[in-house]
NUBARO-400587 format. One record per atom (N, C-alpha, C): x negated, y negated, z; atom name; residue number from 1. Coordinates in steps of 0.001 Angstrom, whole numbers, plus 500000, padded with zeros to 6 digits. Each point is the difference from the previous one (the first is absolute). Layout:
N
ATOM     xx     yy     zz atom seq
ATOM      X      Y      Z   CA NUM
...
end
This chain:
186
ATOM     xx     yy     zz atom seq
ATOM 499065 501334 500225    N   1
ATOM 500961 498340 499719   CA   1
ATOM 499223 499190 500178    C   1
ATOM 500493 498404 499129    N   2
ATOM 498912 499329 499986   CA   2
ATOM 500011 498782 501155    C   2
ATOM 498978 499406 500133    N   3
ATOM 499256 499435 500877   CA   3
ATOM 500133 498812 499375    C   3
ATOM 500714 498885 499837    N   4
ATOM 500239 498751 500112   CA   4
ATOM 498953 498939 500204    C   4
ATOM 499185 499705 498849    N   5
ATOM 498775 498552 500577   CA   5
ATOM 500965 498908 500025    C   5
ATOM 499372 499208 500122    N   6
ATOM 500707 498402 500574   CA   6
ATOM 500143 499104 498427    C   6
ATOM 500705 499623 499796    N   7
ATOM 500027 499502 498789   CA   7
ATOM 499497 498229 499744    C   7
ATOM 499359 499499 500216    N   8
ATOM 499943 498234 499573   CA   8
ATOM 500944 499833 499046    C   8
ATOM 500508 498783 499194    N   9
ATOM 499929 499545 499577   CA   9
ATOM 500339 498201 500191    C   9
ATOM 499328 499082 499549    N  10
ATOM 499813 498512 499890   CA  10
ATOM 499551 499767 501537    C  10
ATOM 498977 500983 500278    N  11
ATOM 499411 499478 500869   CA  11
ATOM 500651 500261 501723    C  11
ATOM 501598 501204 499714    N  12
ATOM 500520 500110 501206   CA  12
ATOM 500030 502097 499798    C  12
ATOM 499379 500042 501334    N  13
ATOM 499577 501576 500420   CA  13
ATOM 501314 500646 500294    C  13
ATOM 501163 501210 499061    N  14
ATOM 500236 500411 500580   CA  14
ATOM 499808 501604 499892    C  14
ATOM 500364 499681 501348    N  15
ATOM 499800 501126 501074   CA  15
ATOM 501106 501301 499673    C  15
ATOM 499104 501021 499511    N  16
ATOM 501100 501373 499755   CA  16
ATOM 499856 501280 500987    C  16
ATOM 499487 499427 501239    N  17
ATOM 499333 501572 500938   CA  17
ATOM 501680 500635 500967    C  17
ATOM 500946 499030 499574    N  18
ATOM 501793 500160 500602   CA  18
ATOM 500041 501714 498978    C  18
ATOM 499533 499595 498833    N  19
ATOM 500569 501126 499239   CA  19
ATOM 498891 501239 499680    C  19
ATOM 499132 500270 501426    N  20
ATOM 499126 501275 500008   CA  20
ATOM 501043 500832 499816    C  20
ATOM 499360 501115 499443    N  21
ATOM 500294 500974 500269   CA  21
ATOM 500131 500506 501658    C  21
ATOM 501340 500547 500402    N  22
ATOM 500228 500461 501737   CA  22
ATOM 501034 501836 499611    C  22
ATOM 499518 499963 501456    N  23
ATOM 500914 501510 500771   CA  23
ATOM 501466 499650 500083    C  23
ATOM 500769 500105 499981    N  24
ATOM 501286 499966 500705   CA  24
ATOM 500884 501627 500295    C  24
ATOM 500243 499998 501768    N  25
ATOM 501100 501154 500115   CA  25
ATOM 501045 500106 500311    C  25
ATOM 500513 500389 499216    N  26
ATOM 501940 499948 500040   CA  26
ATOM 500237 501129 500877    C  26
ATOM 500999 499527 501086    N  27
ATOM 500837 501180 501146   CA  27
ATOM 501221 500022 499202    C  27
ATOM 499937 501380 499753    N  28
ATOM 502193 500373 499324   CA  28
ATOM 500174 500501 501529    C  28
ATOM 501057 499737 500873    N  29
ATOM 500433 500221 501205   CA  29
ATOM 500120 501469 499874    C  29
ATOM 500195 500427 500885    N  30
ATOM 500858 501547 499958   CA  30
ATOM 501419 499743 499552    C  30
ATOM 500269 500585 499408    N  31
ATOM 502092 500652 499540   CA  31
ATOM 500059 500710 499796    C  31
ATOM 501545 500626 499963    N  32
ATOM 500573 501220 499535   CA  32
ATOM 499112 501282 500516    C  32
ATOM 499070 499741 501253    N  33
ATOM 499366 501347 499918   CA  33
ATOM 498880 499866 499935    C  33
ATOM 499641 499597 499137    N  34
ATOM 498825 499966 499350   CA  34
ATOM 498968 498502 500851    C  34
ATOM 498579 500900 500000    N  35
ATOM 499326 499235 500951   CA  35
ATOM 499354 498862 499209    C  35
ATOM 499468 498622 501050    N  36
ATOM 499166 498970 499654   CA  36
ATOM 499458 500088 498903    C  36
ATOM 499723 499311 498764    N  37
ATOM 499132 499978 498833   CA  37
ATOM 499215 499375 500012    C  37
ATOM 498350 499688 499542    N  38
ATOM 499235 498926 499835   CA  38
ATOM 499365 500110 498627    C  38
ATOM 500146 499257 499280    N  39
ATOM 499135 499275 498628   CA  39
ATOM 499161 499206 500471    C  39
ATOM 498803 500501 498930    N  40
ATOM 498901 499285 500112   CA  40
ATOM 500061 499371 498573    C  40
ATOM 499931 498666 499868    N  41
ATOM 499813 499485 499241   CA  41
ATOM 498629 499142 499528    C  41
ATOM 499517 500136 498966    N  42
ATOM 498614 499111 499647   CA  42
ATOM 500707 499096 499058    C  42
ATOM 500298 498642 500179    N  43
ATOM 500476 498505 499519   CA  43
ATOM 499031 499557 499213    C  43
ATOM 500159 499445 498196    N  44
ATOM 499312 498902 499320   CA  44
ATOM 501153 499028 499188    C  44
ATOM 499317 498962 499549    N  45
ATOM 500293 499152 499564   CA  45
ATOM 499556 499640 498966    C  45
ATOM 500591 500283 498425    N  46
ATOM 500052 499432 498838   CA  46
ATOM 499512 498053 499887    C  46
ATOM 499414 500033 499242    N  47
ATOM 499710 498490 499441   CA  47
ATOM 501157 499531 499852    C  47
ATOM 501363 500248 499498    N  48
ATOM 501085 499783 499217   CA  48
ATOM 500683 499481 501595    C  48
ATOM 499986 500052 501118    N  49
ATOM 499716 499672 501571   CA  49
ATOM 499956 498142 499916    C  49
ATOM 498548 499319 499294    N  50
ATOM 499876 498764 500367   CA  50
ATOM 499234 499519 498271    C  50
ATOM 500113 500687 498818    N  51
ATOM 500369 499585 498250   CA  51
ATOM 501867 500138 499658    C  51
ATOM 499921 499180 498765    N  52
ATOM 501103 500184 499075   CA  52
ATOM 499637 500232 498754    C  52
ATOM 500577 500666 499955    N  53
ATOM 499978 500157 498242   CA  53
ATOM 500762 499463 499014    C  53
ATOM 501120 498988 500219    N  54
ATOM 500615 499550 499631   CA  54
ATOM 499315 499079 498720    C  54
ATOM 498806 498739 501103    N  55
ATOM 499196 499325 499303   CA  55
ATOM 499167 500438 499279    C  55
ATOM 500038 501371 499747    N  56
ATOM 499001 500404 498615   CA  56
ATOM 500278 499479 498973    C  56
ATOM 501672 499659 499718    N  57
ATOM 500179 499428 499159   CA  57
ATOM 499741 498466 498870    C  57
ATOM 499786 500075 501533    N  58
ATOM 499405 498013 499475   CA  58
ATOM 498926 500116 500501    C  58
ATOM 499222 498716 499461    N  59
ATOM 498627 499651 500216   CA  59
ATOM 499259 500138 501616    C  59
ATOM 499322 500504 500274    N  60
ATOM 499648 499879 501493   CA  60
ATOM 498440 499972 500030    C  60
ATOM 499499 499641 501601    N  61
ATOM 498915 499971 499622   CA  61
ATOM 498916 501156 500510    C  61
ATOM 499443 500282 498415    N  62
ATOM 499335 501248 500591   CA  62
ATOM 499274 500581 501723    C  62
ATOM 499915 498645 500265    N  63
ATOM 499362 500158 501841   CA  63
ATOM 500729 500550 500469    C  63
ATOM 501348 499637 500214    N  64
ATOM 501490 500573 500252   CA  64
ATOM 500079 502074 500507    C  64
ATOM 499320 500115 498731    N  65
ATOM 500006 500830 499633   CA  65
ATOM 499502 501559 500992    C  65
ATOM 501155 501205 500254    N  66
ATOM 499586 500704 501160   CA  66
ATOM 500213 501545 499157    C  66
ATOM 498888 500362 500075    N  67
ATOM 500422 501765 499323   CA  67
ATOM 500177 500904 501452    C  67
ATOM 500679 501301 499324    N  68
ATOM 500260 500733 500744   CA  68
ATOM 498936 501309 500283    C  68
ATOM 498986 499262 501525    N  69
ATOM 498754 500606 499786   CA  69
ATOM 499849 501672 499148    C  69
ATOM 500931 501053 499676    N  70
ATOM 499891 501221 500295   CA  70
ATOM 499393 500208 498430    C  70
ATOM 500395 498438 499144    N  71
ATOM 499773 499920 498349   CA  71
ATOM 498998 498689 500679    C  71
ATOM 499471 499617 500451    N  72
ATOM 499158 498645 499664   CA  72
ATOM 499216 500039 498726    C  72
ATOM 499452 501466 499894    N  73
ATOM 498818 499995 499124   CA  73
ATOM 500139 500339 498137    C  73
ATOM 501030 500071 500597    N  74
ATOM 501036 500219 498459   CA  74
ATOM 500392 498434 498866    C  74
ATOM 500623 500183 498995    N  75
ATOM 499983 498809 499464   CA  75
ATOM 501187 498895 500414    C  75
ATOM 500970 501299 500329    N  76
ATOM 501140 499492 500552   CA  76
ATOM 500455 499539 501210    C  76
ATOM 499884 501189 500687    N  77
ATOM 499831 499980 501947   CA  77
ATOM 501365 499023 500515    C  77
ATOM 500686 500264 499385    N  78
ATOM 501502 499552 500712   CA  78
ATOM 500162 498397 499903    C  78
ATOM 499151 498957 499831    N  79
ATOM 499635 498730 500356   CA  79
ATOM 501345 499318 500399    C  79
ATOM 499898 499640 500996    N  80
ATOM 501237 499157 500092   CA  80
ATOM 499537 498167 500581    C  80
ATOM 500679 499144 500285    N  81
ATOM 500205 498882 500412   CA  81
ATOM 500093 499990 501711    C  81
ATOM 499021 499605 500814    N  82
ATOM 499947 499900 501238   CA  82
ATOM 501207 498923 500209    C  82
ATOM 501035 500349 501049    N  83
ATOM 501152 499755 500020   CA  83
ATOM 500073 498651 501159    C  83
ATOM 500204 498970 500674    N  84
ATOM 499907 500020 501692   CA  84
ATOM 501185 499850 500584    C  84
ATOM 500582 500060 499128    N  85
ATOM 501590 500236 500573   CA  85
ATOM 500176 501542 500235    C  85
ATOM 499431 500748 499562    N  86
ATOM 500032 501762 500327   CA  86
ATOM 498769 500408 501091    C  86
ATOM 499248 499288 499942    N  87
ATOM 499043 499671 500758   CA  87
ATOM 500577 499459 501951    C  87
ATOM 500231 499186 499318    N  88
ATOM 501096 499693 501403   CA  88
ATOM 500629 500770 500753    C  88
ATOM 501168 500951 498922    N  89
ATOM 500911 500703 500690   CA  89
ATOM 499085 501677 500098    C  89
ATOM 499110 500042 499746    N  90
ATOM 499003 501588 500001   CA  90
ATOM 499814 500087 501613    C  90
ATOM 499875 499020 500721    N  91
ATOM 499794 499563 501034   CA  91
ATOM 501011 501175 500994    C  91
ATOM 501191 499914 499632    N  92
ATOM 500549 500507 500478   CA  92
ATOM 500639 501564 500025    C  92
ATOM 499014 500935 498821    N  93
ATOM 499616 500967 499598   CA  93
ATOM 500071 500953 501117    C  93
ATOM 498706 499452 500305    N  94
ATOM 499665 501256 501225   CA  94
ATOM 501150 500171 500978    C  94
ATOM 500872 499264 500540    N  95
ATOM 500664 500138 500778   CA  95
ATOM 501700 500266 499160    C  95
ATOM 500197 500153 499233    N  96
ATOM 501075 500360 499238   CA  96
ATOM 499817 501970 500007    C  96
ATOM 498489 500295 498990    N  97
ATOM 499482 501385 500445   CA  97
ATOM 500143 500564 501261    C  97
ATOM 499773 499467 500721    N  98
ATOM 500018 500482 501934   CA  98
ATOM 500932 500401 499994    C  98
ATOM 501584 499382 499682    N  99
ATOM 501189 499729 500651   CA  99
ATOM 501157 500555 498784    C  99
ATOM 499292 500892 499057    N 100
ATOM 500741 500262 498733   CA 100
ATOM 500877 501090 500643    C 100
ATOM 499505 500515 501007    N 101
ATOM 501121 500833 500357   CA 101
ATOM 501397 499752 500658    C 101
ATOM 500203 499012 500272    N 102
ATOM 501050 499324 500436   CA 102
ATOM 500067 498867 498537    C 102
ATOM 499882 500326 498901    N 103
ATOM 500164 499118 499186   CA 103
ATOM 501255 500909 498677    C 103
ATOM 501044 499587 499880    N 104
ATOM 500176 500960 498590   CA 104
ATOM 499205 499748 498999    C 104
ATOM 500242 501144 498812    N 105
ATOM 498978 499698 499439   CA 105
ATOM 500572 501120 498670    C 105
ATOM 499780 499191 498506    N 106
ATOM 500573 500659 499040   CA 106
ATOM 499211 500648 498719    C 106
ATOM 500850 500575 499630    N 107
ATOM 499077 501073 498404   CA 107
ATOM 500563 498542 498832    C 107
ATOM 498717 499895 499416    N 108
ATOM 500441 499061 498607   CA 108
ATOM 500097 500775 498847    C 108
ATOM 499732 501372 500094    N 109
ATOM 500454 501097 499162   CA 109
ATOM 499245 499999 498376    C 109
ATOM 498042 499196 500847    N 110
ATOM 499113 500230 499291   CA 110
ATOM 498728 500599 501043    C 110
ATOM 500666 501153 500600    N 111
ATOM 498820 500735 500814   CA 111
ATOM 499146 499178 501152    C 111
ATOM 500886 498702 500546    N 112
ATOM 499710 499549 501014   CA 112
ATOM 501096 499494 500804    C 112
ATOM 499666 499120 501226    N 113
ATOM 500909 499357 500963   CA 113
ATOM 499915 498582 499788    C 113
ATOM 500724 499727 501033    N 114
ATOM 500050 498589 500177   CA 114
ATOM 501113 499978 500996    C 114
ATOM 499217 498450 500598    N 115
ATOM 501366 499441 501462   CA 115
ATOM 499589 497971 499667    C 115
ATOM 501001 499913 500625    N 116
ATOM 500188 498333 499902   CA 116
ATOM 500187 499726 502007    C 116
ATOM 498942 498956 499566    N 117
ATOM 500249 499528 501649   CA 117
ATOM 499693 498444 499604    C 117
ATOM 500814 499145 500544    N 118
ATOM 500554 498765 500358   CA 118
ATOM 499209 498988 500808    C 118
ATOM 499258 499737 499203    N 119
ATOM 498587 498819 500888   CA 119
ATOM 499264 499309 498582    C 119
ATOM 499200 499219 500769    N 120
ATOM 499371 499187 499289   CA 120
ATOM 499018 499494 500364    C 120
ATOM 498821 499114 499812    N 121
ATOM 498840 499641 500738   CA 121
ATOM 500420 498883 500237    C 121
ATOM 501182 498951 499916    N 122
ATOM 500572 498484 500461   CA 122
ATOM 501360 500121 500356    C 122
ATOM 500615 501301 501348    N 123
ATOM 500585 500197 500542   CA 123
ATOM 501376 500283 498707    C 123
ATOM 499961 499828 499232    N 124
ATOM 501578 499821 498887   CA 124
ATOM 500381 501214 499993    C 124
ATOM 500599 500802 500205    N 125
ATOM 500536 501727 499254   CA 125
ATOM 500117 499639 498681    C 125
ATOM 499621 501034 499452    N 126
ATOM 499502 500581 498621   CA 126
ATOM 499838 501284 500031    C 126
ATOM 500203 500649 498253    N 127
ATOM 500330 501335 500384   CA 127
ATOM 498439 500382 499597    C 127
ATOM 499218 500839 500704    N 128
ATOM 498955 500557 499407   CA 128
ATOM 499863 501426 499922    C 128
ATOM 499543 500246 498881    N 129
ATOM 499894 501228 499168   CA 129
ATOM 499156 500712 500799    C 129
ATOM 499728 501030 499933    N 130
ATOM 498828 501021 500894   CA 130
ATOM 499849 501339 498907    C 130
ATOM 499482 500375 499039    N 131
ATOM 499601 501188 499420   CA 131
ATOM 498830 501197 500940    C 131
ATOM 500918 501182 499807    N 132
ATOM 499045 500755 500359   CA 132
ATOM 500300 501125 499490    C 132
ATOM 498776 500960 500292    N 133
ATOM 499626 501488 499612   CA 133
ATOM 499755 500779 500693    C 133
ATOM 500270 501114 500502    N 134
ATOM 499414 500821 501090   CA 134
ATOM 499425 501455 499186    C 134
ATOM 499150 500329 499926    N 135
ATOM 499457 501321 499869   CA 135
ATOM 498974 500475 500863    C 135
ATOM 500348 501660 499710    N 136
ATOM 499023 500961 500901   CA 136
ATOM 498508 499520 499983    C 136
ATOM 499094 499958 501181    N 137
ATOM 498652 499333 500212   CA 137
ATOM 499668 501884 499698    C 137
ATOM 498414 498889 499825    N 138
ATOM 499160 501891 499631   CA 138
ATOM 499750 500222 501240    C 138
ATOM 500194 499762 501445    N 139
ATOM 499795 500730 501301   CA 139
ATOM 501362 500380 500332    C 139
ATOM 499735 501443 500560    N 140
ATOM 501040 500076 500148   CA 140
ATOM 501362 499776 501119    C 140
ATOM 500822 499787 499280    N 141
ATOM 501200 499279 501053   CA 141
ATOM 499582 498283 499901    C 141
ATOM 499775 500092 499627    N 142
ATOM 499691 497876 499854   CA 142
ATOM 501318 499828 498781    C 142
ATOM 500134 498858 499722    N 143
ATOM 500416 499069 498947   CA 143
ATOM 499233 499152 499785    C 143
ATOM 499842 499986 498378    N 144
ATOM 500422 498033 500309   CA 144
ATOM 500714 499547 498999    C 144
ATOM 499928 498156 500965    N 145
ATOM 500666 499872 499020   CA 145
ATOM 499436 498591 499143    C 145
ATOM 500343 499556 499050    N 146
ATOM 499770 498608 499645   CA 146
ATOM 501514 499017 499517    C 146
ATOM 499541 498831 500454    N 147
ATOM 500123 498502 499958   CA 147
ATOM 500071 499862 498690    C 147
ATOM 500604 500073 498635    N 148
ATOM 499831 499840 499192   CA 148
ATOM 500391 499134 499325    C 148
ATOM 500909 498946 500600    N 149
ATOM 500328 498305 500025   CA 149
ATOM 501134 499835 500385    C 149
ATOM 499505 498347 500506    N 150
ATOM 500990 499836 500829   CA 150
ATOM 500283 498212 499438    C 150
ATOM 501095 499175 500174    N 151
ATOM 500048 498966 499260   CA 151
ATOM 501560 499661 500764    C 151
ATOM 500879 498562 499437    N 152
ATOM 500685 499645 500679   CA 152
ATOM 501092 500109 498861    C 152
ATOM 501032 500673 500068    N 153
ATOM 501030 500462 499068   CA 153
ATOM 500800 498604 499326    C 153
ATOM 499562 499642 498789    N 154
ATOM 500941 499015 499210   CA 154
ATOM 501346 499929 499308    C 154
ATOM 499908 501393 499627    N 155
ATOM 500957 500167 499175   CA 155
ATOM 501434 501091 500665    C 155
ATOM 500556 499815 500026    N 156
ATOM 501154 500488 500207   CA 156
ATOM 500085 501066 502108    C 156
ATOM 499632 498468 500539    N 157
ATOM 499950 500203 501572   CA 157
ATOM 500996 501241 500163    C 157
ATOM 500083 500657 501088    N 158
ATOM 500785 500597 500892   CA 158
ATOM 500318 501534 498653    C 158
ATOM 499629 499801 499155    N 159
ATOM 500734 501080 498984   CA 159
ATOM 499443 501157 499542    C 159
ATOM 499053 500282 500328    N 160
ATOM 498785 501548 500159   CA 160
ATOM 500450 500515 501184    C 160
ATOM 500314 499360 500808    N 161
ATOM 500298 501349 501296   CA 161
ATOM 501324 500488 499965    C 161
ATOM 500739 499155 498999    N 162
ATOM 501500 501085 499515   CA 162
ATOM 499782 500766 499020    C 162
ATOM 499290 500085 499946    N 163
ATOM 499628 501272 498698   CA 163
ATOM 499930 501534 500530    C 163
ATOM 499696 500113 501082    N 164
ATOM 500142 501549 500625   CA 164
ATOM 500308 499827 501505    C 164
ATOM 499864 501564 500585    N 165
ATOM 499891 500020 501237   CA 165
ATOM 498317 499797 500582    C 165
ATOM 499932 499252 500942    N 166
ATOM 498587 500283 500682   CA 166
ATOM 499554 501410 500124    C 166
ATOM 498128 500760 500231    N 167
ATOM 499604 500774 499786   CA 167
ATOM 499762 499984 501447    C 167
ATOM 499538 500917 501083    N 168
ATOM 499748 499496 501447   CA 168
ATOM 498308 499890 500069    C 168
ATOM 499643 499642 500197    N 169
ATOM 498170 500344 499889   CA 169
ATOM 499363 501064 500368    C 169
ATOM 500445 500567 501204    N 170
ATOM 499578 500993 500006   CA 170
ATOM 500674 501370 499594    C 170
ATOM 501050 500168 499441    N 171
ATOM 499799 501580 498607   CA 171
ATOM 499477 499419 498910    C 171
ATOM 499244 498616 499379    N 172
ATOM 499460 499809 499277   CA 172
ATOM 498950 500437 500164    C 172
ATOM 499424 499647 501396    N 173
ATOM 498574 500382 500485   CA 173
ATOM 500097 501584 500133    C 173
ATOM 501276 501057 500061    N 174
ATOM 499333 501121 500272   CA 174
ATOM 500347 500892 498809    C 174
ATOM 500805 498909 499030    N 175
ATOM 500121 500919 498688   CA 175
ATOM 498887 499997 499139    C 175
ATOM 499079 498890 500120    N 176
ATOM 498956 499929 499205   CA 176
ATOM 499001 501115 500861    C 176
ATOM 499790 500426 501199    N 177
ATOM 499019 500656 500632   CA 177
ATOM 499762 501046 499465    C 177
ATOM 501559 500476 500110    N 178
ATOM 500641 501367 498944   CA 178
ATOM 499797 500510 498746    C 178
ATOM 499922 498429 499303    N 179
ATOM 500151 500012 498356   CA 179
ATOM 501042 500154 499314    C 179
ATOM 500766 499373 500966    N 180
ATOM 501387 499611 499354   CA 180
ATOM 499891 498656 498951    C 180
ATOM 500807 500333 499034    N 181
ATOM 500113 498083 499539   CA 181
ATOM 501410 499593 500528    C 181
ATOM 500180 498743 500527    N 182
ATOM 501063 500059 500446   CA 182
ATOM 500734 499399 498856    C 182
ATOM 501327 500128 500531    N 183
ATOM 501011 500192 498298   CA 183
ATOM 500723 498141 500773    C 183
ATOM 500749 499177 499221    N 184
ATOM 500233 499196 500223   CA 184
ATOM 501516 500115 499970    C 184
ATOM 501012 499243 500795    N 185
ATOM 500801 499951 500242   CA 185
ATOM 501409 500024 499363    C 185
ATOM 500860 500135 498755    N 186
ATOM 500349 499452 499449   CA 186
ATOM 501222 498730 500807    C 186
end
């Protein structure tokens, strides 16, 4: 998982250490005669949490471009311009991930999941979409969670969550550990 280096633009240093990979432990309480279950999850964050792909259609300052570190040696590397608004909101991500087990998460229909948090950096409520994917880790009994993207919702506010029923994050974790692909509810 990527450990992001600070980004400097216009003489300002933007520290990205709050998006360093972390380990989270989620406890599913016992229920229906089943014992308590502990899920161990490695968490990482994509550069889509603090960059914006929309600006690539326009001319942008090349010194704003950040590449996905996994592909930084390639010709494309998914270059995206740094986005100060996304950066400011990204400080909420570690807390959102830490508390994901008490949030409503939904299928996207594309193999990943999302949740909506009402928050912004100025104390005004906005819909902050957080997209993530969960994988079975190479270490036995562990999961990997990648926060793929996070941004404020500007189109169809409150509409996406009405698409289907939420999925219980513990059901998602359990299915991934068992190698099952969670189905999207109809």
